[in-house]
N, C-alpha and C positions, 0 to 999 in steps of 0.2 A: 678478180678479188685482190690480187697482189697490187695492182695499181691503186685500188681504193685504200689499201693498208698503207702504201707508201705516201699517198696524199694526206691521209689522216696523221701519220707520223710527222710529216713536214709541217702541217698546219699546227700541230701540238708544239713543235719546236719553235715555230715563229711566235706563237702566242706566249710561250714561256720566255722567249727572249724579250718580248715587249714588256712583260711583267717585271723582269729584272731591270730593264732600262727605266721603267717608270719608278720602281723602288729606288734606284740610284738617284734619279732626278729629285724625288721627294726628299731623300737624305741630304742632297746638296742644298735644297731650299731651306731645310731645317738648320743646317750648319750656317748658312748665310744669316738667317733670322737670329740665331744665337750670337753670332759675331756682332751684329748690330746692337744687340742688347748689352754686350760686354765691352763696347767702345769706352775706353778710358780717356779722361781728360788729363792733360799735362800742362803745367804752367811754367813760363820762363820770364825773365826780365831781359828786355832787349831794346835797342835803339832802332827806331823806324828809319829805314834808308829810302823807301819810296816804292812806287808801283810801276811796272812795265808790263806790256802785253806778253812779252816773252817769258819773263821770270815770275810774274805775279807780284805778291806783296813780299818785300825783302826786309829782314831785320838783322841787326848785327848784335851778337852776344858780346859779353865782356871780354872774352878771349880773342875777339876778332873774327870768329867763325860766323858765316852767314846762314840764315834759316829762311827758306822760301815757303810761302803759303799760296796755294792755288785758289782756295775758296774762303769766303768770309760769311758768317751767318747774317741773316737779315737784321737781327737785333743789333749787332755791332755796327752794321752799315747805317742804321737809323741814327746812331749817336756820333759816328766818326766818319768823316769823308777821307778815306784812305787813299784816294786817287789825287788829292790836292797836295800841293807842296807845303801847306801850313803845318803839317805834323812831322815833316822830315827833321831828323836830328833829335827828336823828343824820345824820352825813355818811357816804356810801357811794360805792364805786366800783361803778357799774352797767354791766354788759355786756349788750348787747341786739342783737336782730335786727329788721329791718323786712321784712315780706313783703306782697306785693300779693294781694288776693283780690277777689271780685266787688264787695265793699262799699267797698274802698279799701285803705289801708295798715294793717297790724296790727303794733304794736310789742310785742315779747315780751322780757321780762327772762330772760336765760339764765345770767347770772353775777352774784354779789352779794357784796361784801366790805366790811366795816365799816372806815372810815378813822378814824385818830386826829385830833382837832382840833388 
């Protein structure tokens, strides 16, 4: 009888731990979904410096600081060839988002507009 009671208690504890883990996992999924919904867009004016496999898409702000983007939306890529040299040195209004993933922050260009100098 004692063995049966011990097994029942152990089984109950394991099931309880599984429910807690499942609840925590669901909460993390909800938090990720909310963060995706609350991604904000930011716009800057910067000069396009170019693209490299190492740094991605590089832009220079008016104060000389550089901004690097790893990703570009398909819509922007349809309209602008950011891997060519033709756009280097040109000024643009760049709209972007920043999202967190397991490796850190990912900067993605979601809007792109050529500015007159």
